N, C-alpha and C positions, 0 to 999 in steps of 0.2 A: 365318589360323591354319591349320596343317596338322593334319588329323585322323588318328588312327591307322588303319592298314590291317589288317583282319582276315585270317586265313589263308584263309578261305573266299571272301573278296571277289575274290581274284585268279583264281578258277576260274569266275566267272560270265560269261555272254555279255554284251558291252557293258560290261565291267569298266572300261575306261579312261574312257568317257563318264560312268559313274556316279561314278567317282573325281573327275573334273573338276567335276562338279556339286557335290560336297561341298566342293571347294576354291574354289567361286565362280569357276571359270575358263572357264565357258561363257557366251555372250551371254544376257542376260535379256530378258524382253518389253519392259522399259522402255528398253533400249539397242540392241535389234536388230530388224531387220525379217525375220521368218521367210519372208515372202512374196518378198523380193527378195535375201536372202542377204548383206546387208552390215550392219555396225554402225558406230556413231560411235565411232571408236577413240581420239579425241584425236589428238595429234601426237607419237607416240613417236620420230619421226625427230629431234626436237629434243633428245632425251636422249642425249648423246654417251657416257654411261657404259655404255649397253647395256640390253638387256632379253631376256627369253625368253618364248615363247608356244607353248602346245600347239597342234597342227594337226590336230584331229579330223576335218576335212572331207576329208582326204586318205586314200585307200585304197591298198592294196598287193596286187599280183598277183605270185606267185612262180612262175617257170618252171623246171622240173627235167627231167632226162633227158639221155641221150647226144646227142640231136639238138635240144635246146631252143634253143641259140644259132643253129643253122642255120635252124630254123623261124622264129624271130623275125627273123632277118636277111632272110628272104624276105617278111616282112610289114610291116616298119617302114621309115621313111625314113632311118634312120641305120645305121651299121655295128655289128652285134651280135657277129659272129664274132670280131672283133679287139678287143672290149671287155676291157680289162685290169682286174685286181682293184684297182688304185689310181686308178681314174678313174670318174666318172659321166658320162653323156651324155644329152642331150635327144633325143627321137625323136617322130615323128608316126605315127599310124595313119590311113590314108586309105581312102576308097572307091575304086572303079575309076575314078571321075571325078576323082580327085585331091583330093577335099574331105576335110578333117580330121574324123575321128570322135573323135580324142583327141590331146592333147599329153601326153607321158610324160617322166618322169625315170627313168633306169635305171642300175643298177650290178650287179656280180656278186661273189660270194664263196662259196667252198666248193661250187662246182658249181651254185649257185642264182643265176639272173638275176631281180632284183626290179625291178618296174615300179611307179612311183608316179603316180597320177592322181586327179582328184576322185572322191570316193566316189559322188556322184550319178550318174556314168556308168560306174562300174567294172563293175557286173554285166553291163550290155549289151555293153560292150567285151570283157570276158572271154568272154562267151558267143559273140560273133562270132569271136574268135580261136580258140576251141575248135572251131568248125565246120570250120576249115581244117587242124587237126592231122592228121586221118585216120590214116594208118599211121605217122606220124612218132613217134619215140621221145621224146616230150615230154609233160609234164603241167603244167597250170595250176592254181593254188590261190589262193584268197582268204586272205591272211594278215594282214588288217587288224586282227583281234582279238588276234593274238599279238604284233604289232610295232606301235609307234606312233611318230609323228614329232613332234619338238619343234624349233622354230626359235629361233635365237640371233642377236643382233646387237650389235656394239659391243665395245670393248676389254675391259670388265669381264666380258662374256660369254665371251670367249676365255680369260681367266684362270680363270673358273669351270670351264670345260670341261676344263682340264688336270688336274683331279682324277681324271677318268675316261680322258682321252686325253692323256697327258703330252707327246706330240709331235703337234701339230695339223697337219692338211693345209693347205698354204699356197697353191699355185696354184689358181685358180678351177676347179671341177669335180674337184679331186683328192679322194681318199677315204682314210680310215683305218678299218681294221677291228680289232676286239678283242672281248674278253668282254663289255664293256658294249654292244656293238652296232656300228653304222656311223656315222661322222661324215663329212659331205660339206661341202666348202668351196663356198659359194654365191657368185654375183656380188654385189659390194658394192651398197649402196643408201644414199643420203644420206650418203656418206662413211664408212659403217660396214661393217666386215667382217662377213660373215654365214655361219652354219653351219646345217646340219640334222643333228640326231641322230636316227637310227632305232634305237630301243631295244626290247628285249623288254619287254612291259608291266610285268612284275614289277620290272625294273631301273628303268624310268621312275618307278614309284611309290616305290621305295626311294630314288631320287635326289631326289625332290621337296622334302623338307625342306631339304636343302642348297642346292638351286636357289633356293627362296624366300628363304632367308637371305642369299644372295649377290647376287640380281638382282631388279629390278622385274619383276613378272608383268604381261603384257599379254594381251588377248584375241587370238584368231587374226586378227581384222581388222587388227591392227597389222602383222602379217607380210604379209598380202595387200596392204596399202597399200605396203609396201616392195617387193613383187614388181612392182607397177605402176611405182614409181619406178625400178626396175632394168630396166624394159622387157621383162619376161618374161611372155608371154601364156599363159593357160590356156583351152583349149576346155572349155566347160561344156555342160550339157544344152541350154540355149537357143541355143547357137551351133554345135552339131554340124552338119557338112556345109555350113557357110557359107563356109569359107575354104580356098583353096589355100595351102600353107605360106608362100609368099612374101608373101601378103597380110597376114600378121601377123609379118613379118620373121623367120620361123622359120629360114630358111637363114642369116641374118646372125648368129644367136646359137648356131649350131652344131648345129641340129636336123636338118639334111639333108646327106647324103653323096651327091654327084653322081657318084662313081666306083664305087659299089657296084652290085650286080646289081639285077634287077627286084623290084618290090614292087607291091601294088595302087596304081594311079594314077601310077606312076613316069613313064610317057610324058608325061602331062599336066604333072606337076611339072617335068620336064626341059624341056619345050617352053616353059613359062612363064619358065624361067630364061634360055633362050638365043635365043628368037625375039623380039627387040625389047626396048624399055625397059619395065620393069614399071610398070603403070598404077595399081596399088593398093598402099598401104603402111599401116603402123600407126604412130601417133604418140601421145604422152601429151598430156593436156589436163586443165584444171580447169573446173568448172561451179559457179556459184552457184545454189542451188535453194531455193525456199520449201517449206513443208510439203506443199502440194498437188503441186508439181512432182516431188517425190521418187518418186512412183508410177511415173514413166516411167524412172527412173534404174536400169536393170538391163541385164545383157548381152543383146545382140540389139536393143536400142532403136535406132531409125533416126536418122541424122544428115542434115540438109538444108543445102544451100549457097545463099547469096544469088545465086550465079552461075547456078544452075539449080534453082529451087525446086520445079519440077514433079515431080522424082523424087529418091529418097534418094541421097545421096552416099557413104554408108557406114553403119557401125553400131558400137555399143559392144562391145568385146571383154570387158573386165573393169572393174569400178568399185568404189570404196570411199569412204566419207566420212572425210575427214581432220579435219574440225572441223564444228561445227554449221553446216549450210547449204552447206558446200563439199565437193564430190565431186572425187576424182582418178580419172582413167580412162585406159584405153588404147582408142584409136579406130581402126578400119580405115576408110580413105578412098580415094576416087579422088584421085590426086595432082593432077589438074587442079583439084579443088575448093579446093586450098590457094592457088591463084594469084590469086584475086580474091573479095572479099566475105567476110562472116562465116559461121560454121558454127553451126547450131542443133540442139538436141535435140528430137526427136520431131515437129517441124513447122517450116515456114519462119519462123514467128514465135516459136518456142520459145526457151528459155534459150540464151545465147551460150556457145560453147566458147572457152576461151583456150588456144591451142596452146602446147606446150612442146617443147624440144629432146629428142631421144633421148640416152640415156647411152652409146650406141655408134654407130659409123658404118654407114651403108647404102651399099653399092657396087653399083650396078646393073650387070648383065652388059653387055658391049659386043660 
């Protein structure tokens, strides 16, 4: 049941989180692991009518100023200077050694470039970017309290969204802007069309009763599970500086532009692309885990191969529980480890991973 919103409530810090708590839209201690950041979401992918889910773990950085696009273009792995108002793009932020500090989703409107990334790393990423602005005419601001993200999946979700966006964005990564906010067409997952609505917090609260009346409400873990099924990785705190972009297929999903100018780590990223076959890649997998084994099921957990049990063959990138005891994950691996023997979580005798195909093609450079 939706509770009424007071006028003063929309002025408080953390307003959206407080609101979601009242609507029982956040994980509870009985259904979530605060230690490992996943919940047992059920299997929303089986609901072909659709659902919506608030995404409070995602934060937003707004870049403004005459040189904001130029500054970010020189920092990120993708083209920012030619980012149009009707598209969103993935981008990575790397160290000088080409290791990802963050994976971002970015779009722009009314002279503002907005970057979305996990809130747990937002402050440190924003602080690092700020260090390099120097005399550039650009400013960065945390706008996570003013704007919030809501994920939508399925045909009924698309119909519900037309109340606020009469013309929906159709191609993947296309964008519609309007008074209600920004709507981004996300890659499909489980055969369902998906969208992200980035809305002013007051708009999101006002829309809530209509959304609850039109669609099943899911926890954020349902959306993260679909992100895994779509093969879309997110660098989190535990995996910062672990991956060159190609190790998590970031160039295959449009997160790297090899024709743009320099950025931190660009030489190493380019060398990884063009000097021989890529030796590490990301693939989806499922794992059956008992209660004790769930402790190890978190981003950064090591993967071992029967072919070479003496050393790790890779690690978990992202993971969610799809049902009681079954986790779905994205795993970064040595490609050679896929050629013989089983793969195990955390030790050579740990739970076995069951590898799945990617929803997109990988084309290694020749």
